[in-house]
N, C-alpha and C positions, 0 to 999 in steps of 0.2 A: 630637667631636659625632657622634652616630649619624645616618646618613642615613635618611630615611624610606623604608620598603620599598614597592616598587611592587607593585600588585595584579596577579597573573598570571591572565589570563583563560583558562579551560579551552577548548581547541580540540576541535572534533568532527571526526572523520575524514570526508572526503567519501565519497559513495557510489561504488562501482566504476562505471566508465564503462558497462559492459554493463547494469547494473541501471538506471542513469540513462536509457539509451536505451529500455529496456523501459517505464519509467514515461512517457517522452515519447510513445511509441506509444499507450499506454493513455489518456493524458490529452489526446490530440489536439494535441500540441505538437511535431509532427514538423518537423524543420528544412527539409525539402524540400516543394515544392508539385508538384501535377500539372502536366504540360507540355502545352500545346495550340498547334498550329501547322498551318495549312492543312487544317483539318478533321480532323486527327489528334490524338488525346488519349492521352497516356502517363500512366497512373495510377501514382503513386509513394507516396501517403499510405497508411499501413497501415490495414487494416480493423479498427477498434476493437472491433466486436462479435465478430469471430472471435478476436482476441487475448484478449479478456475471457473468452470461453467456454473457451478452452484453459487459461488460468490457473485458472479456477474448477474445471474438471474435474481438473486436476493436483492441486489442493488436496484435492478429495474422494478422489482416488486414494491420496494419502498418508495421509489420515485413515482411510479404509476400504479397505485394500489387499486384493486378492483372495487367497483362501487357496490354498495349494499342493495339487496333486493327489497328491503323494507320501504324504500322510497317509492316503490312502484305499486303499492297497495291501492292507491286512489287514482292510478293512471289508467288511460284507455288502452285498447288493444294496439293501436298504432304506436303510441308512445312506448309501450312495453317492447314491441318488435324493434323499434329504433334503438332502444337501450341495448338489447341483445346484439344487434348488429354492430353498435359502436364498441361494445365490450368484448367482441369476439377475439381480437388480438390479445387482450389481457387474459381472457379465459384460456386461450391456447398457451400462452406463456406460463400461466399458473399450472396447467396440466403438465407441461414439459418439466417444470421444477419438481413437481410431485413424482414424476417418473424417475428423475434422478435420485430423489430421496427414498423412493421405495426399494432401492437396491440394498439399503441398510436394514436387514431383517434381524432384529434383536430378540434375545430370550433371557429370562432371569437365570442367574447362575450363582451358586454358592461354592466357594473354594476355601481350602485350608489357608490359614494365615498364622503368623507368629503368635502363639499363645491362644489360638482359637480359630475362628472362621470369619469370612466377610462375604457380603452380598455385592454383586455387580451385574451389570448388563453386558452380555457378550453378543458379538455379531457372528452370524452363521458364515462359515467358510464355504468356498465353492471350489470345484476343480475335479479332475479325473485322476485317480491314483490307482496304479496297478502294483500289486505286491512285488512282482518280479521285475517289471520294467520301470518302476518309479512313476513319476508324473509331476504335476504342478498343483500346489495348493494355494489358492488365492486368499491370503489373509490380510490383504490391503485394507479392506473395508473396516476391519477391526481397528487399524491404526487411524483410519480417516474419520471414524465416527466422532471422536472428541473434537476434531477440527471443524467438522460440519456443525456440531452443536454450538461451538464458539461463534461461528459465522451467523447462525440463527439468532443467538443471543444479541450479537451486535446489531442485527437487523431489527430486533424488537426494541432496542434502545435508540434506534435511528442513527447508528454509528457505522453501519456497514460500508458507507461511502468513503470512510476514512481508510479502508483497505484499498490501496491504489497501486498502480504500476508506473514506475519511473519512465518517462519518455526517452531517457538517454540510454541507460543500461538495461531497461526492461525488467528491473528487479521489483518485486512486490515489497511494499512497505506500509507502515501504519502512520497516517498523517496526524500529527499532534494538534494541528490547527486546520481549519477549513481551507486556508489559503495555500497550504503546503502542496507543492507539485513535484518535488524531487526527493529522492531518498537520502540525499546528503549535499553538503556544500560543493563537493567536487563536481557532481553532475549539474548542479545549478550554475557553476562557473562555466562549464563546457557549453551549456545551453546559451548563456549570454554571449559567449564568444562566437557562437554560430548564428545567433539571432540577427537578421538584417537591421531591424530597428535599433538594436543595441549597438551594432557596429557603427551605424550612422551617428548615434548619440556620442560615441567615443571619438569619432572623427571630428564632430562639431566641437567637442570639448578641447581636443588637441589644437584645432585651429584657433579657438578663442584664447587658449592658454599661450600659444605661440605669440599672438598679437599682444597679449598682456605683458609677457616677458620682454618683447621687443620695445614696447612703450616705456617700461620701467628701465631697461638698459639705456635707452636714448636719454631719458631724464637723468640718469646717473652720470652719463658722459657729459651732458650739458652742465650739470652742477660741478663736476670735477674741473671742467675748463674754466668756469667762472672763478673757482677758488684759485686756480693757477694765475689767472689774470690779476686777481686781487693781491695775491702774494708777491707777484713780480712788481706791481705798482708800489707796494710798501718798501721793497728792497731798493728801488730806484731813488726813493726819497732819502 
């Protein structure tokens, strides 16, 4: 006797840890909280606005990369001037991106580690601290730097456009395919329920389905009446 086959559910690979952290920072789901004690505040939660600006600027940089100056070696003065005029928006955008990135000032640091020591890059903190009154220490950039480096690596691989924002709940997600537009099936269903074209498609299907059922029911009634007539004729004989 053959054993019933078990249905195998297709597994989806989880997102790499680095991309998951980037999404946590963008979606305000950071596992750490700011620390406050005795008038001193240590800011640890990443700046969502700054992260989003860097991601969006990297996406534009990949979509509209600046042209190389090597192509202008054999060009005339007029063509060179036209090139710089056309490249002015791209140059301005690149300067804005570098301004955002220049906030992450790092320095080499060696710290004690279990069984020895380890080397790492640290980010300089900023803030005004008074010994008596306390103050605010901005340590957010130290938390943000790994996320920014992840975004840059995605841009180098041509995958930064996969970091998208869902049009329904405005949540950032990583698209596994180029066609993905929503963070999940729930938001996709909500969109199709709101979409006018999809509404009209469902209305059309409902009308056609109603007509089809009506035709089938009419045919079934006719066939049933014919059977009754045939059976009554046999009984009369």
